[in-house]
N, C-alpha and C positions, 0 to 999 in steps of 0.2 A: 441309877436308874431310880429316879423320883416317883412317887406316886404310886395309883394303881395299874396293874394291867389290864388291857385292855381284854384279855382272855382270862382273866381269872373269875368266879362267881361268889357270891358272899359266902356261902355255903356248899359244903361237899354235897348234901343232897338235892339241893337246887344246880349244881352244875350235873349232879347226874341225871336228875330228871331231864335238862337239857339234853344229853348222849342219848336219853330214851327215846326221846320225840324225836330228834335227828336221826338216829341209826333206823327207828321206825320207819320215818316218814322216806326216808333213802330206799330202803330194803322193800318197804310197801310200793313203792313208785314202779320196781322192775317184777316185784312179784306180780301186781295188780294188771299189769302190762298185757299179757295172752287176755285177760276179762276184761278191760274196760279200756284198751287201744291206748293210742297217744294221751288221752285225759289224765291216766294214772301218772305221766310225767310229771303235771301238775305239783306233784309232794316234793319234786328237787329242790324248788325255790323255799318249801319249807322245811328240807332236812337241812340246808346249806345255810339258811338264818338261824336254824337253832343250834347249829355249830360255829355260828359267827364267820363263816367264811369256808372253813374245809374240815375234814376230821381230824387232821392234823394239828391244828390250831385248838381243836378241843381236846385234844390229850396234852397239851401243852398249857391249856388253863387248867385242867385235872391237876396235874403236878404243882402248880402254881397254889391253886386253891387250899390242896393238900399240906404244902410247905408253908403258906401263910403264917406268918409270926414263930414260924420255927427257925429261920434261917435269914439273916441280917448279912448283908455286903459291909463292908468296913474297909476303908483305903489309908493306910496310914505309912507317908515316905514314899508314896509312887509304886506301894505294892497293895493290890487289892485281893480278898479273901471273902470266902463265907464263914460267918460265925454262927454257931446256935443263939438264938434271940429268947427273950424271955417271955413272948407271948405265949397262947395257947394251943 
């Protein structure tokens, strides 16, 4: 898999901020439902946009963001494995 992943962020802080917005929007949509009615459900697309599709995708991106530069995939003679990288 070459290139950047569609799930990882540039920094862990940015990724956690996206998660805060995403979880806040999803929780807010359901928490505000009794007070604002169906209008509160307009927060759902905001949450899904922050997650880039789904909360599971966000978690995968968090793992990729944290491990970026620490693990490298290498294939030699048909065997592929993860090795420690020289990144930060």
